[in-house]
C-alpha positions as CSV (number, residue, x, y, z in Angstrom):
1,X,-30.9,-7.9,-93.1
2,X,-32.2,-11.1,-91.5
3,X,-36.0,-11.4,-91.4
4,X,-37.8,-13.0,-88.5
5,X,-40.0,-15.6,-90.1
6,X,-40.4,-17.7,-86.9
7,X,-43.8,-16.6,-85.7
8,X,-45.3,-17.0,-89.2
9,X,-43.8,-20.5,-89.6
10,X,-44.8,-21.5,-86.1
11,X,-48.4,-20.5,-86.8
12,X,-48.5,-22.3,-90.1
13,X,-47.0,-25.5,-88.7
14,X,-49.4,-25.5,-85.8
15,X,-52.4,-25.0,-88.1
16,X,-51.3,-27.7,-90.4
17,X,-50.8,-30.3,-87.7
18,X,-54.0,-29.4,-85.9
19,X,-55.8,-30.1,-89.2
20,X,-54.5,-33.7,-89.4
21,X,-56.5,-36.3,-87.6
22,X,-54.6,-38.1,-84.9
23,X,-55.6,-41.4,-86.2
24,X,-53.9,-40.6,-89.6
25,X,-50.8,-39.5,-87.8
26,X,-50.7,-42.7,-85.8
27,X,-51.0,-44.6,-89.0
28,X,-47.8,-43.0,-90.5
29,X,-46.0,-43.4,-87.2
30,X,-45.7,-39.6,-86.4
31,X,-48.1,-39.5,-83.4
32,X,-46.6,-41.3,-80.4
33,X,-47.5,-40.4,-76.8
34,X,-44.4,-39.1,-75.1
35,X,-42.7,-41.6,-72.8
36,X,-41.0,-40.8,-69.6
37,X,-38.3,-38.1,-70.2
38,X,-39.0,-38.2,-73.9
39,X,-39.9,-34.5,-74.1
40,X,-36.7,-33.7,-72.3
41,X,-34.6,-35.9,-74.5
42,X,-36.0,-34.0,-77.6
43,X,-34.4,-30.9,-76.3
44,X,-30.8,-32.2,-76.6
45,X,-28.8,-30.6,-79.3
46,X,-25.7,-31.7,-81.2
47,X,-22.5,-30.6,-79.3
48,X,-20.6,-27.8,-81.0
49,X,-17.3,-28.5,-79.2
50,X,-14.6,-31.1,-78.7
51,X,-12.5,-31.9,-75.6
52,X,-8.8,-32.7,-75.8
53,X,-5.5,-32.7,-73.8
54,X,-7.1,-33.8,-70.5
55,X,-4.1,-33.6,-68.1
56,X,-3.6,-34.3,-64.4
57,X,-1.5,-31.4,-63.0
58,X,-1.0,-32.6,-59.4
59,X,-2.4,-34.3,-56.4
60,X,-3.7,-31.7,-53.9
61,X,-3.5,-33.4,-50.5
62,X,-0.9,-35.1,-48.3
63,X,1.0,-37.3,-48.6
64,X,2.8,-36.1,-51.7
65,X,0.4,-33.4,-52.7
66,X,0.9,-29.8,-53.6
67,X,-0.6,-28.7,-50.2
68,X,0.9,-29.9,-46.9
69,X,-2.6,-30.8,-45.6
70,X,-1.1,-33.2,-43.0
71,X,-0.4,-30.0,-41.0
72,X,-4.2,-29.9,-40.6
73,X,-4.5,-33.7,-40.1
74,X,-5.9,-34.2,-43.6
75,X,-4.4,-37.2,-45.5
76,X,-7.5,-38.0,-47.5
77,X,-10.7,-36.3,-48.7
78,X,-12.9,-36.0,-51.8
79,X,-15.2,-33.7,-53.6
80,X,-14.0,-30.1,-53.3
81,X,-16.7,-28.0,-54.9
82,X,-15.9,-24.2,-54.9
83,X,-17.7,-21.0,-54.2
84,X,-16.6,-17.4,-53.8
85,X,-17.2,-15.5,-50.5
86,X,-15.6,-12.3,-49.3
87,X,-12.6,-12.4,-51.6
88,X,-11.8,-16.0,-50.9
89,X,-12.6,-19.2,-52.8
90,X,-14.0,-21.8,-50.3
91,X,-13.5,-25.5,-51.1
92,X,-16.0,-27.9,-49.6
93,X,-14.7,-31.4,-49.1
94,X,-16.6,-34.5,-48.3
95,X,-15.5,-37.4,-46.0
96,X,-12.1,-36.4,-44.6
97,X,-9.6,-38.6,-42.9
98,X,-6.5,-37.9,-40.8
99,X,-3.0,-39.1,-41.0
100,X,-1.7,-41.6,-41.8
101,X,-4.5,-43.1,-44.0
102,X,-4.2,-46.7,-44.9
103,X,-6.5,-49.7,-45.7
104,X,-6.2,-50.8,-42.1
105,X,-6.6,-47.4,-40.4
106,X,-8.7,-44.3,-41.2
107,X,-8.2,-42.0,-38.3
108,X,-10.0,-38.8,-37.3
109,X,-12.9,-39.2,-39.7
110,X,-14.9,-36.0,-40.4
111,X,-18.1,-35.9,-42.5
112,X,-16.9,-32.7,-44.1
113,X,-14.1,-30.1,-44.0
114,X,-13.7,-26.6,-45.5
115,X,-10.5,-25.1,-47.0
116,X,-10.1,-21.7,-48.6
117,X,-7.7,-20.1,-51.0
118,X,-6.9,-16.7,-52.5
119,X,-4.9,-18.3,-55.4
120,X,-6.0,-16.9,-58.7
121,X,-3.4,-18.7,-60.9
122,X,-4.6,-22.2,-61.7
123,X,-1.9,-23.3,-64.1
124,X,0.3,-24.9,-61.5
125,X,-2.4,-26.0,-59.1
126,X,-4.3,-24.3,-56.3
127,X,-2.5,-23.5,-53.2
128,X,-4.7,-23.6,-50.1
129,X,-4.4,-20.7,-47.6
130,X,-5.7,-22.8,-44.7
131,X,-8.7,-24.8,-43.5
132,X,-11.4,-23.9,-41.1
133,X,-9.9,-25.2,-37.9
134,X,-11.1,-26.5,-34.6
135,X,-9.6,-25.8,-31.1
136,X,-7.0,-28.5,-31.8
137,X,-5.7,-26.7,-34.8
138,X,-6.9,-29.5,-37.1
139,X,-9.4,-29.1,-40.0
140,X,-12.8,-29.4,-38.3
141,X,-16.1,-30.9,-39.2
142,X,-18.3,-27.9,-39.9
143,X,-21.7,-29.7,-40.2
144,X,-22.2,-32.5,-37.8
145,X,-24.2,-35.6,-38.9
146,X,-27.4,-36.4,-36.9
147,X,-26.6,-39.9,-35.7
148,X,-22.8,-39.7,-35.4
149,X,-20.3,-42.3,-36.7
150,X,-20.4,-44.8,-38.0
151,X,-24.1,-44.8,-39.1
152,X,-24.4,-41.6,-41.1
153,X,-22.5,-38.8,-42.8
154,X,-23.3,-35.2,-43.6
155,X,-21.8,-34.4,-47.0
156,X,-21.5,-30.8,-48.2
157,X,-22.3,-30.8,-52.0
158,X,-22.1,-27.1,-52.8
159,X,-21.8,-23.7,-51.2
160,X,-22.9,-20.2,-52.2
161,X,-22.6,-16.7,-50.7
162,X,-25.3,-14.0,-50.5
163,X,-23.9,-10.8,-49.2
164,X,-21.7,-11.6,-46.2
165,X,-23.5,-14.8,-45.4
166,X,-22.3,-18.2,-46.6
167,X,-24.5,-21.2,-47.2
168,X,-23.5,-24.8,-47.4
169,X,-26.0,-27.3,-48.9
170,X,-25.5,-30.9,-47.7
171,X,-27.2,-34.2,-47.6
172,X,-27.6,-36.5,-44.5
173,X,-27.3,-40.2,-45.2
174,X,-25.2,-43.2,-45.6
175,X,-22.6,-44.1,-48.3
176,X,-21.5,-47.6,-47.3
177,X,-22.8,-50.2,-47.9
178,X,-25.6,-48.5,-49.8
179,X,-25.9,-44.9,-50.8
180,X,-29.1,-43.5,-49.3
181,X,-30.2,-40.0,-48.3
182,X,-32.5,-39.2,-45.4
183,X,-32.8,-35.6,-46.5
184,X,-30.9,-32.6,-47.7
185,X,-30.7,-29.2,-46.2
186,X,-28.4,-26.1,-45.7
187,X,-26.3,-24.5,-43.0
188,X,-25.3,-20.9,-42.8
189,X,-22.3,-18.9,-41.5
190,X,-21.9,-15.2,-40.8
191,X,-18.3,-15.3,-39.6
192,X,-16.3,-16.3,-42.6
193,X,-17.0,-20.0,-42.1
194,X,-15.8,-20.4,-38.5
195,X,-19.3,-21.5,-37.3
196,X,-22.2,-23.0,-39.2
197,X,-25.9,-23.2,-38.1
198,X,-28.2,-25.8,-39.6
199,X,-31.4,-24.5,-41.1
200,X,-34.3,-26.9,-40.4
201,X,-36.6,-24.7,-42.4
202,X,-34.8,-25.7,-45.6
203,X,-35.3,-29.4,-46.0
204,X,-35.8,-31.6,-49.1
205,X,-36.8,-35.2,-48.5
206,X,-35.2,-38.0,-50.6
207,X,-35.6,-37.0,-54.2
208,X,-34.0,-34.9,-56.9
209,X,-32.4,-32.2,-54.8
210,X,-30.3,-34.2,-52.4
211,X,-27.1,-33.3,-54.2
212,X,-26.8,-29.9,-55.9
213,X,-24.6,-27.7,-58.0
214,X,-25.2,-24.0,-57.6
215,X,-24.9,-21.0,-60.0
216,X,-25.8,-17.3,-59.3
217,X,-27.3,-15.2,-62.1
218,X,-29.3,-12.0,-62.3
219,X,-30.3,-12.0,-58.6
220,X,-31.3,-15.6,-58.5
221,X,-29.5,-18.7,-57.1
222,X,-30.0,-21.7,-59.4
223,X,-29.7,-25.3,-58.1
224,X,-29.0,-28.2,-60.4
225,X,-30.3,-31.2,-58.4
226,X,-29.8,-34.9,-58.5
227,X,-30.8,-37.7,-56.1
228,X,-28.3,-39.6,-54.0
229,X,-25.8,-41.8,-55.9
230,X,-24.8,-41.2,-59.5
231,X,-27.7,-42.4,-61.6
232,X,-30.2,-39.6,-61.5
233,X,-31.4,-37.0,-64.0
234,X,-30.9,-33.3,-63.4
235,X,-33.7,-31.0,-62.4
236,X,-33.5,-27.2,-61.9
237,X,-34.8,-25.0,-59.2
238,X,-34.1,-21.3,-58.3
239,X,-34.7,-18.7,-55.6
240,X,-34.2,-15.0,-55.4
241,X,-31.0,-14.3,-53.5
242,X,-32.8,-12.3,-50.8
243,X,-35.2,-15.2,-50.2
244,X,-32.7,-18.0,-50.0
245,X,-33.7,-18.9,-46.5
246,X,-37.5,-19.1,-47.4
247,X,-38.3,-22.6,-48.7
248,X,-41.7,-21.3,-50.0
249,X,-39.9,-18.9,-52.3
250,X,-38.1,-21.7,-54.3
251,X,-39.3,-22.2,-57.8
252,X,-39.0,-25.3,-60.0
253,X,-38.4,-25.4,-63.7
254,X,-41.3,-27.0,-65.5
255,X,-40.5,-26.7,-69.2
256,X,-41.5,-23.9,-71.5
257,X,-44.6,-21.8,-72.3
258,X,-44.3,-20.4,-75.8
259,X,-40.5,-20.7,-75.6
260,X,-40.3,-19.0,-72.2
261,X,-39.1,-21.0,-69.2
262,X,-41.9,-21.8,-66.8
263,X,-41.4,-21.9,-63.0
264,X,-43.7,-23.5,-60.5
265,X,-44.1,-23.6,-56.7
266,X,-43.8,-27.4,-56.7
267,X,-41.2,-29.8,-58.2
268,X,-42.0,-30.8,-61.7
269,X,-41.4,-34.1,-63.6
270,X,-39.0,-32.4,-66.0
271,X,-35.3,-33.4,-66.4
272,X,-33.0,-30.9,-68.1
273,X,-30.5,-33.7,-68.4
274,X,-31.6,-37.3,-68.5
275,X,-30.6,-39.8,-65.8
276,X,-27.0,-41.1,-65.5
277,X,-25.6,-38.0,-63.7
278,X,-23.4,-37.9,-60.6
279,X,-21.6,-35.1,-58.8
280,X,-21.8,-32.0,-61.1
281,X,-20.8,-28.4,-61.6
282,X,-22.1,-25.7,-64.0
283,X,-20.2,-22.6,-65.2
284,X,-20.2,-20.1,-68.0
285,X,-17.5,-20.6,-70.6
286,X,-16.5,-17.5,-72.5
287,X,-14.7,-19.3,-75.3
288,X,-17.8,-21.3,-76.2
289,X,-20.2,-18.5,-75.3
290,X,-22.3,-21.1,-73.4
291,X,-22.8,-22.7,-70.0
292,X,-20.9,-25.9,-69.4
293,X,-21.9,-28.7,-67.2
294,X,-19.4,-31.4,-66.1
295,X,-20.4,-34.5,-64.2
296,X,-19.6,-38.1,-63.5
297,X,-21.5,-40.6,-65.6
298,X,-21.1,-43.7,-63.5
299,X,-22.0,-46.3,-66.1
300,X,-21.2,-49.0,-65.4
301,X,-20.9,-48.3,-61.7
302,X,-17.6,-48.2,-60.0
303,X,-14.6,-48.4,-62.3
304,X,-16.6,-47.6,-65.4
305,X,-16.8,-44.0,-64.2
306,X,-16.5,-41.5,-66.9
307,X,-16.6,-37.7,-66.9
308,X,-18.8,-36.0,-69.4
309,X,-19.5,-32.4,-70.5
310,X,-22.5,-30.7,-72.0
311,X,-23.2,-27.1,-73.0
312,X,-26.3,-24.9,-73.2
313,X,-27.2,-21.3,-74.1
314,X,-29.3,-21.0,-71.0
315,X,-29.1,-22.5,-67.5
316,X,-32.3,-24.4,-68.2
317,X,-31.1,-25.7,-71.6
318,X,-31.4,-27.1,-74.0
319,X,-28.3,-29.0,-72.9
320,X,-26.3,-30.7,-75.6
321,X,-25.6,-34.3,-76.0
322,X,-22.7,-35.3,-73.8
323,X,-19.1,-35.1,-74.9
324,X,-16.6,-37.6,-73.3
325,X,-13.9,-36.0,-71.2
326,X,-12.0,-38.8,-69.4
327,X,-12.7,-42.0,-67.5
328,X,-11.3,-44.5,-65.0
329,X,-9.5,-46.3,-67.8
330,X,-7.0,-43.4,-67.8
331,X,-7.4,-42.2,-64.2
332,X,-8.7,-45.1,-62.1
333,X,-11.6,-44.4,-59.8
334,X,-12.2,-40.8,-60.9
335,X,-15.3,-38.8,-60.1
336,X,-16.7,-35.5,-59.0
337,X,-15.4,-32.9,-61.5
338,X,-15.8,-29.3,-60.2
339,X,-15.1,-26.1,-62.1
340,X,-15.1,-22.4,-61.2
341,X,-15.4,-19.3,-63.3
342,X,-12.0,-17.6,-63.3
343,X,-10.0,-20.9,-63.3
344,X,-9.5,-20.9,-67.0
345,X,-7.0,-19.5,-69.5
346,X,-7.1,-18.5,-73.2
347,X,-10.5,-16.9,-72.8
348,X,-11.9,-20.2,-71.6
349,X,-10.3,-22.5,-74.1
350,X,-8.3,-24.0,-71.3
351,X,-10.5,-25.1,-68.4
352,X,-9.1,-26.2,-65.0
353,X,-11.1,-28.4,-62.7
354,X,-10.8,-30.5,-59.6
355,X,-11.6,-34.3,-59.6
356,X,-11.5,-37.0,-56.9
357,X,-10.1,-40.5,-56.9
358,X,-11.0,-43.2,-54.4
359,X,-9.6,-46.7,-55.1
360,X,-9.8,-49.8,-52.9
361,X,-7.8,-49.5,-49.8
362,X,-7.8,-45.7,-50.0
363,X,-5.0,-46.0,-52.5
364,X,-5.5,-43.2,-53.5
365,X,-8.1,-41.2,-51.8
366,X,-7.5,-37.6,-52.7
367,X,-8.5,-34.7,-54.9
368,X,-6.5,-33.8,-58.0
369,X,-6.1,-30.6,-60.1
370,X,-6.6,-31.2,-63.8
371,X,-7.1,-29.3,-67.0
372,X,-8.6,-29.8,-70.5
373,X,-8.7,-28.0,-73.8
374,X,-11.9,-27.0,-75.6
375,X,-12.2,-26.4,-79.4
376,X,-15.2,-25.5,-81.5
377,X,-16.4,-28.5,-83.5
378,X,-16.8,-26.4,-86.6
379,X,-15.2,-23.1,-87.6
380,X,-17.2,-20.1,-86.4
381,X,-19.1,-22.1,-83.7
382,X,-17.3,-20.6,-80.6
383,X,-18.4,-17.4,-79.0
384,X,-21.6,-17.4,-81.1
385,X,-19.9,-16.3,-84.3
386,X,-21.3,-17.6,-87.5
387,X,-24.8,-19.0,-87.2
388,X,-27.8,-20.6,-89.0
389,X,-29.5,-19.1,-92.0
390,X,-32.9,-17.4,-92.0
391,X,-34.8,-20.7,-92.5
392,X,-33.1,-22.3,-89.6
393,X,-33.9,-19.3,-87.4
394,X,-37.5,-19.6,-88.4
395,X,-37.6,-23.3,-87.7
396,X,-36.0,-22.7,-84.3
397,X,-38.6,-20.0,-83.5
398,X,-41.3,-22.4,-84.4
399,X,-39.9,-25.1,-82.3
400,X,-39.5,-22.8,-79.3
401,X,-43.0,-21.4,-79.8
402,X,-44.5,-24.9,-79.8
403,X,-42.5,-26.1,-76.9
404,X,-45.5,-26.8,-74.6
405,X,-45.5,-29.2,-71.8
406,X,-49.0,-30.4,-70.8
407,X,-52.6,-29.6,-70.7
408,X,-52.2,-27.3,-67.7
409,X,-49.9,-25.2,-69.8
410,X,-52.4,-25.0,-72.6
411,X,-55.1,-23.9,-70.1
412,X,-52.8,-20.9,-69.3
413,X,-52.9,-19.9,-73.0
414,X,-56.6,-20.7,-73.7
415,X,-58.6,-20.7,-70.6
416,X,-61.6,-22.4,-72.1
417,X,-59.7,-25.6,-72.9
418,X,-61.0,-28.6,-70.9
419,X,-58.1,-30.7,-69.7
420,X,-60.3,-33.8,-69.8
421,X,-61.0,-33.3,-73.5
422,X,-57.8,-31.7,-74.8
423,X,-55.8,-34.8,-75.8
424,X,-56.0,-34.1,-79.5
425,X,-54.7,-30.6,-79.0
426,X,-51.9,-31.7,-76.8
427,X,-50.9,-34.5,-79.2
428,X,-50.9,-32.0,-82.1
429,X,-48.7,-29.6,-80.2
430,X,-46.3,-32.4,-79.2
431,X,-46.2,-33.6,-82.8
432,X,-45.4,-30.1,-84.1
433,X,-42.5,-30.0,-81.7
434,X,-41.3,-33.4,-82.5
435,X,-41.4,-32.8,-86.3
436,X,-39.5,-29.6,-85.9
437,X,-36.9,-31.2,-83.7
438,X,-36.3,-33.8,-86.3
439,X,-35.5,-31.1,-88.8
440,X,-32.9,-29.3,-86.7
441,X,-31.3,-29.2,-83.4
442,X,-31.2,-25.6,-82.4
443,X,-31.0,-24.0,-78.9
444,X,-34.1,-22.1,-78.0
C-alpha cells in the first residue's frame, strides 16, 4: 500500500527553508527573485512521449483537393479549427479566396467562411458536406469586418456550441503588412450557422485573448489565449457554459493556491506556456491519458515555422516541454495545426489534424489533412500506467503544496500577513518550490 507522505514532507521542507536567512541563501545562489515568466517555466515537465510518422494525407481544397470547393467559389483558405454542434463538425476558415487563385488575382475575398461535415472516418481525409452559403450559392462571409476591404479582416479563430447556440470567436485587425489586432469578440448563431450576430458585450482589447483555442469540460468553456501573430505566451480563462455571454463571469487562471488552481476576475500575469506560440488547439488524448496542445512555433518567423506538441494532466498544466512535430523544412510554409477529439485511431495513438500552408504567390494556399503517431517515451508511461515511487509522490505533493504565486495569495492563507513586509516569506516559499522542482519534474 502506498503511503501519502506529501503533506508531512511539504511541511518539513517549508519549515526548513523558512529557518534559513535569505542572505545565506543568496550567498549560495539558491535565492533568486523570479524573473518574468520564471515561475511558469518552472512548471514545465519532461515530455513522456515521442512523435513519429508525420504524414500529409491530402490537400483539402480546390484545385486538386479532396473536396470540390470550387463549386462554392473557394480555391484558397487557411486555418480550419473545428467544433461540434448539433451532430455536425463545423470548420472555421480564415481568409478565403475564390477561383481561380493566382499571384496576380485573388478574387472574391472573404474574411472568413464556414464549412461543415458529418464525416467520422478521418483516415482518408475529411469530406465536407457543404459550406454556409449566401444567396449566390457561394460560401459566404459569416462575420463582416468593421472597415471593409482592404483595410481589415475579421478572422474566426475558434468556435464552440452551448446547447443549440453556436459561438464563433474572432479578432478584428490587419494581417498585411503587419499583424495587429484592434480587438477580439464573438458572434452567435441560433439557426445552424446560417446567420451570425456580433456580440459587442464580449470584447477583449489587444492582449492575450485575441486568438483562442477552446475546450469544454465539466460545465465550463476554457479559452487558451494568445495575442495576435505567433510569438505570444498562452494564458487561460474560463466561463460557465450558461454564462458564456456575460463578460463579467469570465475567470482568469492565476496559478495555484496550495496546489489548487486559482481563478480571478481579472487577467493575471501567468503564462501556462511561455511565449513563442501561434495558432493552437487543445484536446484530450486517450492513449497518453493527458491533454495535448499543438501549435505553430514561428521561430524564426516565416519559413522557420515548426509545429510543436505539449501534454499536461490538467488543462491548466503543468504543460510539458515541447516535442517537435514537423516544420517548413518538410512542408514549406506550414502553420495552424488543429485537432479534434474523435479524429484519432488506435485509442489515440494515431492523431489526425489539419494544417495550413501559404507560400509566396499563393502557391499553395490551402488546408491539408495530416496524421502523426504517438508513442510513450518509456514503457508504462502511456495511459497513466506505471508511475513514481512513494518518495517521488511525496516530493510532488510538497511541490504542489508550495506552489504559491505572490503575496496576495499568502494573504488568503494567513490574513495577518502584511504584503509590504512579507518579502522574506514569499522568497522562502518560492525557494521551496524551486528546490523541489530541481529534484523532480512531476505534474501536480
